[in-house]
C-alpha positions as CSV (number, residue, x, y, z in Angstrom):
1,M,-87.8,56.9,56.2
2,A,-87.8,56.2,59.9
3,V,-84.6,57.0,61.8
4,H,-83.8,55.1,64.9
5,T,-82.1,56.9,67.8
6,R,-80.8,56.0,71.2
7,H,-82.0,59.4,72.6
8,P,-85.7,59.2,73.6
9,V,-88.0,62.2,73.1
10,G,-89.5,62.0,76.6
11,A,-87.8,63.2,79.7
12,P,-85.7,60.7,81.6
13,P,-87.5,59.1,84.6
14,A,-87.2,61.0,87.8
15,A,-88.3,60.6,91.4
16,P,-91.7,62.0,92.2
17,I,-91.9,65.5,93.6
18,R,-91.7,65.5,97.4
19,E,-92.5,68.1,99.9
20,S,-89.5,70.1,101.1
21,T,-88.4,70.0,104.7
22,G,-89.3,73.6,105.0
23,H,-92.9,73.0,104.0
24,L,-93.2,70.0,106.3
25,M,-92.1,72.2,109.1
26,L,-94.6,74.9,108.0
27,R,-97.5,72.3,108.0
28,G,-96.4,71.1,111.4
29,Y,-96.5,74.6,112.7
30,T,-100.0,75.2,111.4
31,I,-101.1,72.0,113.1
32,F,-99.7,73.4,116.4
33,V,-101.6,76.7,115.9
34,L,-104.8,74.8,115.2
35,F,-104.2,72.7,118.3
36,I,-103.8,75.9,120.4
37,A,-107.1,77.2,119.1
38,L,-108.9,73.9,119.5
39,A,-107.6,73.4,123.1
40,T,-107.2,76.9,124.4
41,T,-108.5,76.0,127.8
42,F,-105.8,73.3,128.0
43,W,-103.1,75.9,127.7
44,F,-104.9,78.1,130.2
45,N,-105.1,75.3,132.7
46,L,-101.4,74.4,132.0
47,L,-99.8,77.8,131.8
48,G,-102.3,80.2,133.4
49,A,-103.7,83.4,131.9
50,V,-100.4,85.1,131.5
51,G,-98.7,82.1,129.9
52,L,-101.6,81.7,127.5
53,V,-101.4,85.3,126.4
54,I,-97.7,85.0,125.9
55,L,-98.1,81.8,123.8
56,V,-100.7,83.4,121.6
57,C,-98.7,86.6,121.1
58,V,-95.5,84.6,120.3
59,T,-97.2,82.3,117.8
60,T,-98.9,85.3,116.1
61,L,-95.5,87.1,115.7
62,V,-94.1,83.9,114.2
63,S,-97.0,83.6,111.8
64,G,-96.5,87.2,110.8
65,A,-92.8,86.7,110.2
66,L,-93.5,83.5,108.1
67,W,-96.1,85.4,106.1
68,A,-93.6,88.1,105.3
69,V,-91.0,85.5,104.2
70,L,-93.3,83.2,102.3
71,R,-95.4,86.0,100.7
72,P,-98.3,83.7,99.6
73,V,-100.5,84.9,96.8
74,V,-103.5,86.8,98.1
75,A,-106.4,88.1,96.1
76,W,-107.0,91.3,98.1
77,R,-110.4,91.9,96.8
78,Q,-111.5,88.6,98.1
79,L,-110.4,89.1,101.7
80,P,-113.1,88.3,104.3
81,W,-114.1,92.0,104.8
82,L,-117.1,91.3,107.0
83,P,-115.3,89.5,109.8
84,L,-112.5,92.1,109.5
85,A,-115.1,94.8,109.9
86,Y,-116.4,93.1,113.0
87,V,-112.9,93.0,114.4
88,A,-112.4,96.6,113.6
89,W,-115.7,97.6,115.3
90,A,-114.8,95.6,118.4
91,G,-111.5,97.4,118.5
92,A,-113.2,100.8,118.1
93,S,-115.4,100.1,121.1
94,V,-112.5,100.9,123.3
95,I,-113.5,104.6,122.8
96,W,-116.8,104.1,124.7
97,S,-116.0,100.9,126.6
98,T,-116.9,100.6,130.2
99,W,-113.9,98.3,130.8
100,R,-111.2,99.7,128.5
101,D,-108.3,97.5,129.9
102,A,-110.4,94.4,129.3
103,T,-111.3,95.6,125.8
104,V,-107.7,96.1,124.8
105,L,-106.5,92.8,126.2
106,T,-109.3,90.6,124.7
107,W,-109.2,92.5,121.4
108,V,-105.5,91.7,121.1
109,L,-106.4,88.0,121.4
110,L,-109.3,88.4,118.9
111,A,-106.9,90.2,116.4
112,A,-104.3,87.5,116.9
113,T,-106.9,84.8,116.2
114,T,-107.9,86.6,113.1
115,V,-104.3,86.9,111.8
116,Q,-103.8,83.2,112.4
117,G,-107.0,82.3,110.5
118,L,-105.8,84.4,107.5
119,F,-102.3,83.0,107.7
120,I,-103.4,79.3,107.7
121,A,-105.8,79.8,104.9
122,S,-103.2,81.5,102.8
123,V,-100.3,79.0,103.1
124,L,-102.3,75.7,102.9
125,T,-104.2,74.2,100.1
126,W,-107.7,72.9,100.8
127,R,-106.4,69.3,101.1
128,E,-103.6,70.4,103.4
129,L,-106.0,72.4,105.5
130,V,-108.3,69.4,106.1
131,R,-105.2,67.2,106.9
132,A,-103.9,69.8,109.3
133,I,-107.3,70.1,111.1
134,A,-107.5,66.3,111.3
135,S,-104.0,66.1,112.8
136,A,-104.7,68.8,115.4
137,L,-107.9,67.0,116.4
138,K,-106.0,63.7,116.8
139,W,-103.8,65.4,119.4
140,V,-106.9,66.7,121.2
141,M,-108.6,63.3,121.2
142,A,-105.5,61.3,122.1
143,L,-104.3,63.6,124.9
144,S,-107.8,63.8,126.3
145,I,-108.1,60.1,126.8
146,L,-104.5,59.8,128.1
147,F,-105.1,62.6,130.5
148,E,-108.2,61.0,131.9
149,L,-106.5,57.7,132.2
150,W,-103.6,59.3,134.0
151,V,-105.9,61.1,136.5
152,S,-108.0,57.9,137.1
153,L,-105.1,55.4,137.3
154,I,-102.2,57.4,138.8
155,V,-103.6,60.5,140.5
156,Q,-106.9,58.9,141.6
157,H,-108.3,62.3,142.6
158,P,-109.9,65.2,140.8
159,I,-107.2,67.7,139.7
160,L,-107.3,71.5,139.4
161,P,-105.6,73.7,136.8
162,N,-101.8,73.9,137.0
163,F,-101.8,70.3,138.3
164,L,-103.0,71.3,141.8
165,L,-104.4,68.3,143.6
166,W,-107.8,67.9,145.1
167,D,-108.1,69.2,148.7
168,G,-111.5,67.6,149.4
169,D,-113.4,70.8,149.4
170,M,-113.4,72.6,146.1
171,V,-115.9,73.9,143.5
172,T,-116.3,71.3,140.8
173,E,-116.7,73.9,138.1
174,L,-112.9,74.6,138.5
175,D,-111.8,71.0,138.0
176,W,-109.5,70.3,135.2
177,S,-110.5,66.6,135.5
178,R,-113.1,65.2,137.9
179,N,-111.7,61.6,137.8
180,N,-114.9,60.3,136.3
181,L,-113.5,58.0,133.6
182,F,-114.4,54.8,135.4
183,D,-117.3,55.9,137.5
184,G,-119.7,56.7,134.7
185,G,-119.6,60.5,135.2
186,R,-119.0,63.2,132.6
187,I,-115.4,63.4,131.5
188,Q,-113.7,66.7,130.4
189,G,-110.5,65.7,128.7
190,I,-107.5,68.1,128.4
191,V,-109.8,71.0,127.7
192,G,-111.3,70.8,131.2
193,N,-114.9,71.2,130.1
194,A,-117.3,68.5,129.1
195,H,-119.1,70.6,126.6
196,L,-115.9,71.8,124.8
197,L,-114.7,68.2,124.7
198,A,-118.0,67.1,123.1
199,I,-117.8,69.8,120.5
200,A,-114.2,68.9,119.6
201,A,-115.2,65.2,119.4
202,L,-118.1,66.0,117.1
203,L,-115.8,68.1,114.9
204,A,-113.3,65.3,114.9
205,I,-115.8,62.8,113.7
206,I,-116.8,65.1,110.8
207,V,-113.2,65.7,109.7
208,F,-112.1,62.1,110.0
209,A,-115.2,61.0,108.0
210,I,-114.4,63.5,105.3
211,R,-110.8,62.3,105.2
212,I,-112.1,58.7,104.7
213,A,-114.5,59.8,102.0
214,S,-111.7,61.7,100.3
215,G,-109.7,58.5,99.9
216,A,-107.1,59.2,102.6
217,P,-104.6,56.4,103.3
218,R,-104.7,54.2,106.4
219,K,-108.5,54.2,106.6
220,A,-108.5,51.7,109.4
221,L,-106.7,54.1,111.7
222,L,-109.2,56.8,110.8
223,Y,-112.0,54.5,111.8
224,G,-110.2,54.0,115.1
225,W,-110.0,57.8,115.6
226,I,-113.7,58.0,114.9
227,A,-114.4,55.4,117.5
228,L,-112.3,57.2,120.1
229,S,-114.0,60.5,119.2
230,A,-117.5,58.9,119.5
231,F,-116.5,57.5,122.9
232,L,-115.4,60.9,124.2
233,L,-118.6,62.5,122.7
234,W,-120.8,60.0,124.5
235,R,-118.9,60.2,127.9
236,S,-118.9,64.1,127.8
237,S,-122.7,64.0,127.8
238,S,-123.4,67.5,126.5
239,A,-127.1,68.1,125.7
240,S,-126.5,70.9,123.2
241,V,-123.9,68.9,121.3
242,W,-126.5,66.1,120.8
243,L,-128.7,68.8,119.2
244,A,-125.7,69.7,117.0
245,V,-125.4,66.0,116.0
246,V,-129.0,66.0,114.8
247,A,-128.5,69.3,112.9
248,V,-125.3,68.1,111.3
249,A,-127.0,64.9,110.1
250,L,-129.9,66.9,108.7
251,V,-127.6,69.3,106.8
252,L,-125.4,66.5,105.5
253,V,-128.4,64.5,104.2
254,T,-129.8,67.6,102.5
255,A,-126.5,68.5,100.9
256,L,-126.0,64.9,99.6
257,L,-129.6,65.0,98.2
258,M,-128.8,68.3,96.5
259,R,-125.9,66.7,94.8
260,T,-128.2,64.2,93.1
261,T,-130.1,66.8,91.1
262,R,-129.5,67.0,87.3
263,R,-131.8,69.7,86.0
264,P,-132.6,73.3,87.0
265,G,-135.4,73.5,89.5
266,E,-134.9,70.0,91.0
267,R,-133.5,71.4,94.1
268,T,-136.6,73.4,95.0
269,K,-138.4,70.3,96.3
270,F,-135.5,69.5,98.6
271,Y,-135.3,73.1,99.8
272,V,-139.0,73.0,100.7
273,A,-138.7,69.6,102.5
274,Y,-135.6,70.9,104.3
275,A,-137.4,74.0,105.4
276,A,-140.4,72.0,106.6
277,V,-138.3,69.6,108.5
278,G,-136.2,72.4,110.0
279,L,-139.3,74.4,111.0
280,G,-140.9,71.3,112.4
281,G,-137.8,70.5,114.4
282,V,-137.6,74.0,115.9
283,L,-141.3,73.9,116.9
284,A,-141.0,70.5,118.4
285,A,-137.9,71.5,120.3
286,W,-139.6,74.6,121.6
287,F,-142.9,73.1,122.7
288,G,-141.3,69.9,123.9
289,R,-138.3,71.5,125.5
290,D,-139.1,70.4,129.0
291,A,-139.4,66.8,128.0
292,I,-136.3,67.0,125.8
293,L,-134.2,68.6,128.6
294,E,-135.5,66.1,131.1
295,L,-134.5,63.3,128.7
296,L,-131.0,64.8,128.3
297,G,-130.6,65.3,132.0
298,R,-130.8,69.1,132.0
299,G,-133.1,71.4,134.0
300,G,-136.0,73.3,132.4
301,D,-134.1,76.6,132.9
302,L,-131.4,75.3,130.5
303,T,-129.0,74.7,133.4
304,G,-129.4,78.2,134.7
305,R,-128.9,79.9,131.3
306,T,-132.3,81.7,131.3
307,G,-131.4,83.6,134.4
308,I,-128.1,84.6,132.8
309,W,-129.9,85.8,129.7
310,E,-132.4,87.9,131.7
311,A,-129.5,89.6,133.5
312,V,-127.6,90.3,130.3
313,W,-130.7,91.6,128.5
314,A,-131.4,94.0,131.4
315,R,-128.0,95.6,130.6
316,V,-128.4,95.4,126.8
317,V,-131.4,97.7,126.8
318,E,-129.3,100.4,128.5
319,H,-126.8,100.6,125.6
320,P,-128.5,98.9,122.7
321,V,-126.7,100.6,119.7
322,L,-123.0,100.7,120.8
323,G,-122.9,98.2,123.6
324,W,-120.9,98.3,126.8
325,G,-117.5,97.6,125.1
326,F,-115.9,94.5,123.6
327,S,-114.7,91.8,126.1
328,T,-114.7,88.2,124.9
329,P,-114.6,86.6,127.3
330,W,-115.7,88.8,130.2
331,L,-112.8,89.2,132.6
332,P,-114.0,88.3,136.1
333,W,-111.7,90.7,137.9
334,V,-113.4,93.7,136.2
335,P,-115.5,95.5,138.9
336,E,-118.6,95.7,136.6
337,I,-118.3,91.9,136.0
338,D,-117.1,90.6,139.3
339,G,-120.1,89.3,141.3
340,W,-122.6,90.5,138.6
341,I,-123.8,87.0,137.6
342,V,-122.8,84.3,140.0
343,V,-123.5,80.6,139.4
344,N,-122.3,78.0,141.9
345,D,-120.2,80.7,143.7
346,L,-118.4,81.6,140.5
347,T,-118.6,84.7,138.4
348,V,-120.0,84.0,134.9
349,F,-117.6,85.1,132.2
350,H,-119.9,85.0,129.1
351,A,-123.6,85.2,128.2
352,H,-124.0,81.6,127.1
353,N,-125.4,82.8,123.8
354,M,-123.1,84.3,121.2
355,W,-125.8,86.6,119.6
356,L,-126.8,88.1,123.0
357,D,-123.2,88.4,124.0
358,A,-122.3,90.3,120.8
359,L,-125.3,92.6,121.3
360,F,-124.3,93.2,124.9
361,Q,-120.6,94.0,124.0
362,V,-120.7,95.8,120.7
363,G,-124.3,96.7,120.3
364,A,-126.7,96.4,117.4
365,I,-124.0,97.6,114.9
366,G,-121.6,94.9,116.0
367,L,-124.3,92.3,116.0
368,A,-125.3,93.2,112.5
369,L,-121.7,92.8,111.3
370,L,-121.5,89.4,113.0
371,A,-124.8,88.3,111.5
372,L,-123.6,89.4,108.0
373,T,-120.4,87.5,108.6
374,Y,-122.2,84.3,109.3
375,V,-124.8,84.8,106.5
376,A,-122.1,85.4,103.9
377,L,-120.0,82.4,105.0
378,I,-123.0,80.1,105.3
379,W,-124.2,81.1,101.8
380,R,-120.8,80.5,100.2
381,A,-120.1,77.3,102.2
382,W,-123.5,75.9,101.1
383,F,-122.9,76.3,97.4
384,F,-119.3,75.3,97.8
385,A,-120.7,72.0,99.1
386,I,-123.6,71.3,96.7
387,D,-122.4,72.8,93.4
388,R,-120.5,70.5,91.0
389,P,-116.9,71.8,90.5
390,R,-116.9,73.6,87.2
391,W,-114.6,76.2,85.6
392,D,-115.2,75.5,81.9
393,L,-117.7,73.7,79.6
394,T,-117.1,70.3,81.4
395,A,-120.1,69.9,83.7
396,D,-119.7,66.3,84.9
397,R,-116.7,66.5,87.2
398,P,-117.2,64.4,90.4
399,Y,-118.0,66.1,93.7
400,Q,-115.4,66.2,96.4
401,A,-116.1,65.2,100.0
402,L,-113.9,67.9,101.6
403,T,-116.2,70.6,100.2
404,L,-118.7,69.6,102.8
405,L,-116.4,70.7,105.6
406,P,-117.3,74.4,105.8
407,T,-121.1,74.0,105.9
408,L,-120.9,71.2,108.5
409,V,-118.5,73.3,110.7
410,M,-120.8,76.3,110.4
411,T,-123.7,74.1,111.5
412,V,-121.8,73.1,114.6
413,L,-121.0,76.7,115.4
414,L,-124.5,77.9,114.9
415,V,-125.9,75.3,117.3
416,Q,-123.1,75.8,119.8
417,G,-123.7,79.6,119.7
418,L,-127.3,79.1,121.0
419,A,-126.0,78.1,124.4
420,E,-122.4,79.2,124.4
421,S,-120.4,82.3,123.4
422,R,-117.3,80.3,122.4
423,P,-117.9,80.8,118.7
424,L,-116.9,84.4,119.2
425,S,-113.3,83.4,120.2
426,E,-110.8,80.6,120.2
427,W,-111.3,77.9,117.5
428,G,-114.8,79.1,116.6
429,W,-113.6,82.6,115.4
430,L,-110.5,81.2,113.9
431,F,-112.5,78.8,111.7
432,V,-114.9,81.5,110.7
433,V,-112.1,83.7,109.5
434,M,-110.1,80.8,108.0
435,L,-113.0,79.3,106.0
436,S,-114.2,82.7,104.9
437,H,-110.8,83.6,103.6
438,K,-110.2,80.2,102.0
439,I,-113.5,80.1,100.1
440,G,-112.9,83.6,98.9
441,Q,-109.4,82.8,97.7
442,S,-110.2,79.4,96.3
443,P,-113.9,78.8,95.6
444,L,-113.0,75.6,93.9
445,V,-110.6,72.9,95.2
446,G,-107.4,73.2,93.3
447,E,-108.4,76.6,91.7
448,G,-107.4,80.1,92.4
449,P,-103.9,81.6,92.1
450,A,-102.7,80.6,95.6
451,E,-104.3,77.1,95.5
452,R,-102.9,76.1,92.1
453,R,-99.4,77.5,92.8
454,L,-99.1,75.7,96.1
455,A,-100.5,72.5,94.6
456,M,-98.0,72.6,91.7
457,E,-95.1,73.4,94.0
458,R,-95.9,70.6,96.3
459,G,-96.6,67.9,93.7
460,E,-100.3,67.5,94.5
461,Q,-102.6,66.0,91.9
462,V,-104.1,68.9,90.0
463,E,-107.5,67.9,88.5
464,R,-107.9,70.6,86.0
465,T,-107.6,69.5,82.4
466,T,-107.4,71.2,79.0
467,R,-110.3,69.4,77.4
């Protein structure tokens, strides 16, 4: 006989779980750290070298303190041991370094960047990580256009670092802004470098597009951010970044095609086609490099880079195994660097190729560790992007757009590394460590001890079912 009761079996209705104030502050702090990494030259131009070092050290100490307090779950076996080994080898090079003071100083910055990458990956879920990167890039894009508007409308002159005004006779390579927004020239944004602004804009387009594909709210605003980023990418006019755009498009199309396969062996044809297109592109770029560089407005010597590479290689062969000692970037006041390679009356502070730069600084052993770091991350990022999420017998779960982020970011870094050494430091190295650690800890979105605990604590939708 049924018995009626006024006391329902289910739990009474309650407000949805909301993020705590502490966690909102933590996420805001990680956005600030990412902004520092993505716009390091902005802080250098604003605070100077000493101010930048102090800022990096203070934020690293704060991150260390937060890590000790929060104690996020970490699978120690899955730490990114290869990048950590590269950092250790770079630190060990102080023993034989030609410029020990420079090695110590720059290694401290490298270690700080590594700690920050580990920290951010440990305290944020995959979804939060993408949101934090998007927020940091919004600051870079917004401040870049506002800065250029301020210089063109208010200052009306080029401006040097530390807000020094144009004196009518200065080297343009030192300009923070060249006042080119309305005259059709290349703009540099808050980072003070057209190439770095173009890379940040390309990264922003990738992240914002992933946010849209992931079903983020306020999509109209995200389309607006993409339009602003595309404008800054176009006006920065960086030749190597346009090559990165092509590479990203090729990798994206291939990954999406891989996701359409249903049976074992179907991916083989795509791999063959991908390899053929990639090889054809490399051969076309090599044999047609003069025409391509002329079309892009660059000299046949890659804007002086071939001369830099020849000078660096001449020193590499003197210490090919151990290198001359870690220093990323090269410090121009070091006697062995000052006046060594001079372009436009300025001492060059990196080799304009990350692989050659690593070989020069930490030798063949360090180069091997760096190459293994990239190979391991690219391998895991690729299958993170193209494999359907699966942890049980259910094999038809939908793909997630955010899993494309690591492989697209690595594509950008690889292309950038052909003509720049920036991937060895700043946001490039932070992203390498951060993504290596995050994929190792959480190879599936929402899975892994840290990922699931954080998602449950913060009320995120956990997709795992008990079917």
